[in-house]
C-alpha positions as CSV (number, residue, x, y, z in Angstrom):
1,M,-74.9,168.4,-121.0
2,N,-74.0,171.4,-118.8
3,F,-76.9,172.9,-116.9
4,K,-76.8,176.5,-115.7
5,P,-76.9,176.8,-111.9
6,I,-80.0,177.8,-110.0
7,V,-79.3,180.7,-107.7
8,I,-81.3,180.5,-104.4
9,V,-81.5,183.4,-102.0
10,A,-82.5,181.8,-98.7
11,G,-84.6,184.7,-97.5
12,E,-85.8,185.2,-94.0
13,P,-83.4,183.3,-91.7
14,N,-86.1,182.4,-89.2
15,S,-88.5,180.7,-91.6
16,I,-89.1,177.1,-92.6
17,F,-86.9,177.6,-95.7
18,F,-83.8,175.6,-94.6
19,E,-86.1,172.7,-93.5
20,I,-88.0,172.5,-96.7
21,F,-84.9,173.0,-98.8
22,L,-83.0,170.2,-97.0
23,K,-85.9,167.8,-97.5
24,A,-86.2,168.6,-101.2
25,F,-82.5,168.4,-101.8
26,K,-82.1,165.1,-100.0
27,E,-84.9,163.3,-101.7
28,N,-84.5,164.5,-105.3
29,K,-81.6,164.6,-107.7
30,F,-81.5,167.8,-109.6
31,R,-79.5,168.2,-112.8
32,S,-78.7,171.9,-112.3
33,P,-76.1,172.9,-109.7
34,I,-77.5,175.0,-106.9
35,I,-75.9,178.2,-105.5
36,L,-77.4,178.8,-102.1
37,I,-76.8,182.3,-100.8
38,C,-77.3,182.3,-97.0
39,S,-75.6,182.3,-93.6
40,K,-73.6,179.1,-93.6
41,S,-73.4,179.0,-89.9
42,L,-77.1,179.3,-89.4
43,F,-77.8,176.8,-92.2
44,L,-75.6,174.2,-90.6
45,K,-77.0,175.0,-87.1
46,Q,-80.6,174.5,-88.3
47,A,-79.6,171.4,-90.2
48,K,-78.1,169.9,-87.1
49,S,-81.3,170.8,-85.1
50,L,-83.4,169.1,-87.8
51,K,-81.0,166.1,-87.8
52,Q,-80.1,166.6,-91.4
53,R,-76.6,166.1,-92.9
54,I,-75.6,168.0,-96.0
55,V,-72.6,167.9,-98.4
56,Y,-71.6,171.2,-100.0
57,S,-68.9,173.3,-101.5
58,E,-68.2,176.9,-100.6
59,L,-68.0,179.7,-103.2
60,K,-66.8,183.3,-102.8
61,S,-69.4,185.9,-103.6
62,N,-67.2,187.2,-106.4
63,F,-66.4,183.7,-107.8
64,F,-67.4,185.0,-111.3
65,L,-64.3,187.2,-111.5
66,S,-62.3,184.0,-112.2
67,K,-62.7,182.3,-115.6
68,N,-62.0,178.9,-114.0
69,Y,-64.9,178.1,-111.7
70,N,-66.7,174.8,-111.2
71,F,-70.0,174.1,-109.5
72,E,-70.7,171.1,-107.3
73,K,-74.3,169.9,-106.7
74,L,-74.7,172.3,-103.8
75,N,-72.6,175.5,-103.5
76,I,-72.9,177.9,-100.6
77,I,-72.1,181.6,-100.7
78,D,-71.7,182.6,-97.1
79,V,-73.3,185.9,-95.9
80,K,-72.5,186.6,-92.3
81,Y,-75.4,186.6,-89.9
82,T,-75.1,186.2,-86.1
83,Q,-77.8,184.4,-84.2
84,R,-77.2,182.3,-81.0
85,K,-80.3,180.1,-81.3
86,S,-81.0,177.8,-84.2
87,F,-84.5,179.3,-84.5
88,D,-85.7,182.7,-83.3
89,K,-88.5,185.2,-83.8
90,I,-88.7,187.2,-87.1
91,S,-87.5,190.8,-86.6
92,S,-85.9,193.6,-88.6
93,K,-82.5,192.4,-87.3
94,S,-82.2,190.3,-90.4
95,N,-83.0,193.0,-93.0
96,N,-79.4,194.0,-93.9
97,Y,-78.5,190.3,-94.2
98,I,-81.4,189.6,-96.6
99,H,-80.5,192.7,-98.6
100,K,-76.9,191.5,-99.0
101,C,-78.2,188.0,-100.1
102,F,-80.4,189.6,-102.7
103,E,-77.6,191.9,-103.9
104,I,-75.2,189.0,-104.4
105,G,-77.9,187.0,-106.3
106,L,-78.8,189.9,-108.5
107,K,-75.1,190.5,-109.3
108,I,-74.8,186.9,-110.5
109,M,-77.9,187.4,-112.7
110,D,-76.3,190.6,-114.0
111,K,-73.2,188.7,-115.0
112,K,-75.4,186.4,-117.2
113,I,-74.0,183.3,-115.5
114,T,-77.5,182.0,-115.3
115,D,-81.1,183.2,-115.6
116,K,-82.6,180.9,-112.9
117,F,-83.4,182.7,-109.6
118,I,-85.3,181.5,-106.5
119,N,-85.9,183.2,-103.2
120,G,-87.1,181.7,-100.0
121,P,-90.0,183.2,-98.0
122,I,-89.7,186.8,-96.8
123,S,-91.6,188.6,-94.1
124,K,-93.1,191.5,-96.0
125,K,-94.0,193.4,-92.8
126,S,-90.5,193.1,-91.4
127,F,-88.3,193.3,-94.5
128,L,-90.2,195.5,-97.0
129,K,-91.6,197.9,-94.3
130,N,-94.3,199.2,-96.7
131,K,-91.8,200.4,-99.2
132,F,-92.9,197.7,-101.6
133,S,-96.1,195.7,-101.6
134,G,-94.2,192.4,-102.2
135,I,-91.0,190.8,-103.4
136,T,-92.4,190.9,-107.0
137,E,-92.3,194.7,-106.8
138,Y,-89.0,194.8,-104.9
139,L,-87.3,192.8,-107.6
140,A,-88.9,194.8,-110.4
141,Y,-87.5,198.0,-108.7
142,K,-84.1,196.4,-108.3
143,T,-83.9,195.4,-111.9
144,K,-85.5,198.6,-113.2
145,T,-88.4,196.5,-114.7
146,K,-91.4,198.6,-115.6
147,D,-93.9,195.9,-116.8
148,F,-94.2,192.7,-114.9
149,A,-96.7,190.2,-113.6
150,M,-97.2,187.9,-110.6
151,L,-98.0,184.4,-111.8
152,I,-99.1,181.5,-109.6
153,Y,-98.3,178.5,-111.7
154,H,-99.7,175.0,-111.7
155,K,-99.6,172.6,-114.7
156,N,-103.4,172.2,-114.6
157,L,-104.4,175.8,-114.0
158,S,-102.6,179.0,-113.2
159,V,-103.8,182.4,-111.9
160,A,-102.5,185.9,-111.9
161,P,-103.9,189.0,-110.1
162,V,-103.9,192.4,-111.7
163,T,-103.2,194.0,-108.3
164,T,-101.0,192.2,-105.7
165,H,-100.4,192.9,-102.0
166,I,-102.6,196.0,-101.5
167,P,-105.5,196.6,-99.1
168,I,-108.8,195.6,-100.6
169,R,-110.2,199.2,-100.3
170,H,-107.6,200.4,-102.8
171,V,-108.2,197.7,-105.5
172,A,-110.9,199.4,-107.5
173,Q,-108.7,202.6,-107.8
174,K,-105.7,200.5,-109.0
175,I,-107.5,198.6,-111.8
176,S,-107.3,200.1,-115.3
177,K,-107.7,198.9,-118.9
178,T,-104.0,199.6,-119.5
179,D,-102.9,197.4,-116.6
180,I,-105.1,194.5,-117.6
181,V,-103.8,194.7,-121.2
182,K,-100.2,194.8,-120.1
183,K,-100.6,191.8,-117.7
184,V,-102.2,189.7,-120.5
185,K,-99.5,190.6,-123.0
186,I,-96.7,189.7,-120.5
187,I,-98.4,186.4,-119.6
188,S,-99.1,185.5,-123.2
189,N,-95.5,186.2,-124.2
190,F,-94.2,184.0,-121.3
191,W,-96.5,181.1,-122.3
192,K,-95.3,181.3,-125.9
193,D,-91.6,181.4,-124.9
194,K,-91.7,178.8,-122.2
195,F,-94.4,176.4,-123.4
196,K,-94.7,177.2,-127.1
197,L,-98.4,177.6,-126.7
198,K,-101.0,180.3,-127.2
199,I,-102.6,180.6,-123.8
200,K,-106.3,180.5,-123.1
201,I,-107.2,183.2,-120.5
202,G,-110.4,183.7,-118.5
203,V,-110.9,187.0,-116.7
204,T,-112.9,187.6,-113.6
205,G,-114.9,190.7,-112.9
206,L,-114.3,192.9,-109.9
207,N,-117.8,193.0,-108.4
208,P,-120.0,190.2,-107.3
209,H,-121.7,188.7,-110.4
210,C,-119.9,191.4,-112.4
211,E,-122.7,193.8,-111.4
212,S,-122.7,197.1,-109.6
213,S,-125.4,199.4,-108.2
214,D,-123.0,202.3,-108.6
215,Q,-123.2,204.6,-111.6
216,F,-119.8,203.5,-112.7
217,N,-119.4,199.8,-113.3
218,E,-115.8,198.7,-113.4
219,D,-116.6,195.3,-115.0
220,K,-118.3,197.0,-118.0
221,N,-116.2,200.1,-118.4
222,I,-112.7,198.7,-117.6
223,V,-112.6,194.9,-117.6
224,L,-114.9,194.2,-120.6
225,S,-113.3,197.1,-122.5
226,A,-109.8,195.5,-122.0
227,V,-111.1,192.0,-123.0
228,N,-112.7,193.3,-126.2
229,Y,-109.5,195.3,-127.0
230,L,-107.4,192.1,-126.6
231,K,-109.8,189.9,-128.6
232,K,-109.6,192.3,-131.5
233,R,-105.8,191.7,-131.4
234,N,-106.2,187.9,-131.6
235,Y,-105.6,187.0,-127.9
236,N,-107.5,183.9,-126.8
237,I,-109.3,185.6,-123.9
238,S,-112.8,185.9,-122.6
239,G,-114.7,187.5,-119.7
240,P,-115.5,189.1,-117.4
241,F,-116.9,186.1,-115.5
242,A,-118.3,186.0,-112.0
243,A,-115.5,185.1,-109.6
244,D,-117.7,182.8,-107.6
245,T,-118.3,180.4,-110.5
246,I,-115.3,180.6,-112.8
247,F,-113.4,178.1,-110.6
248,T,-116.1,175.4,-110.8
249,K,-114.9,172.3,-112.6
250,N,-116.6,172.7,-115.9
251,N,-115.7,176.4,-116.1
252,R,-112.0,176.3,-115.1
253,K,-111.2,173.5,-117.5
254,K,-111.8,175.9,-120.4
255,F,-108.7,177.9,-119.4
256,Q,-105.0,177.6,-118.8
257,L,-105.0,180.8,-116.7
258,I,-107.5,182.9,-114.8
259,L,-106.7,186.6,-114.4
260,G,-108.3,188.1,-111.4
261,M,-108.6,191.7,-110.2
262,Y,-107.1,191.2,-106.8
263,H,-104.9,188.8,-104.8
264,D,-107.3,186.7,-102.7
265,Q,-109.8,186.5,-105.6
266,V,-107.6,184.0,-107.4
267,L,-105.1,182.8,-104.9
268,T,-107.7,181.5,-102.4
269,P,-109.2,179.1,-105.0
270,I,-105.9,178.0,-106.5
271,K,-104.5,177.1,-103.1
272,T,-107.8,175.3,-102.2
273,L,-107.6,173.3,-105.4
274,F,-103.9,172.5,-105.4
275,E,-102.6,173.3,-101.9
276,Y,-98.8,173.3,-101.8
277,D,-98.2,172.4,-105.4
278,P,-98.3,175.9,-107.1
279,I,-95.3,178.1,-107.4
280,N,-94.9,181.9,-107.6
281,I,-93.3,183.2,-110.7
282,T,-92.4,186.9,-111.4
283,I,-92.5,187.3,-115.2
284,G,-91.2,190.3,-117.1
285,L,-87.8,190.4,-115.2
286,P,-84.5,190.0,-117.1
287,F,-84.4,186.4,-115.6
288,V,-86.9,183.8,-114.4
289,R,-87.7,184.4,-110.7
290,V,-89.5,181.6,-108.8
291,S,-90.5,181.2,-105.2
292,P,-92.5,178.7,-103.1
293,D,-96.0,180.0,-102.8
294,H,-96.1,180.5,-99.1
295,G,-94.7,182.7,-96.4
296,P,-92.0,182.1,-93.6
297,N,-94.5,180.1,-91.4
298,E,-92.9,181.1,-88.2
299,N,-95.3,178.9,-86.2
300,M,-93.7,175.8,-87.7
301,L,-90.1,176.7,-87.0
302,G,-88.0,173.7,-85.8
303,K,-90.9,171.2,-85.9
304,N,-89.5,169.4,-89.0
305,S,-93.1,168.8,-90.3
306,S,-93.4,171.4,-93.0
307,N,-94.6,170.4,-96.5
308,Y,-91.7,171.0,-99.0
309,T,-93.7,170.5,-102.2
310,S,-93.7,174.1,-103.3
311,I,-89.9,174.6,-103.0
312,L,-89.4,171.2,-104.8
313,N,-91.6,172.3,-107.6
314,S,-89.8,175.7,-107.8
315,I,-86.5,174.0,-108.3
316,L,-87.8,171.4,-110.8
317,F,-89.4,174.3,-112.8
318,L,-85.9,175.7,-113.3
319,D,-84.1,172.4,-113.7
320,Y,-83.5,172.7,-117.4
């Protein structure tokens, strides 16, 4: 059986990505070929520093123009990037390099060679420069995707925030019935297509205990209204529930996914429960985009002690 390749954009060159990728690749045999888009020289330099050896084949960035191409287990598309040290501080110097890596990856997706896409950690502050709130939004813009959702997936419980990487003071203004309904529909369709299941969703409120002393109560006027709308359309959804109790053992076991109103409301508990196991999936794109659910972790550069579970789970999720 031929497996479509998994395209991996390495991301920030001065992150722990090469370390965790090398560990995952060395200890696990994947069925799908991997196309790694990165600086070959920096990859090999960091591998040497980390005392890791790797066997690979090199691909041209336009390999798909030929009808006769074959994939090895690990295939590298080299994107030039000059750096004297194996590890350095994160800076905007790498921005053009990261853009080029994404462009090549997206071109491969556009050619329909595969629909499996992973990116390594990115420094939002350095790379996105406030133009996009996160890579989810960056890729949605690049693919002209209007409706999408950020999903933090774990086999036992997943979460999704209605708003993503925005300041907390803007959250209430960004929540609407329309957005909640769209997120639930996208997530439900993904679950049906991927797992052949009708998903059970619990929804948090915005305010503590779903109560507000203000005249306008978002939980009643927006969240509850959206939940009731979806219930009438046969979605298996309930809420709003107080965010401080929905993740307790007896409550969370009722759901496959908890939809929260903002990032830390649901990502904090999911990472507390499952630590490095969850993966980040952007759903709604023309392809399946996955990434490890953590950042570049600059403080761990070169120490060779980073946990590689999330990148391993990201690859395994697409190894079909």
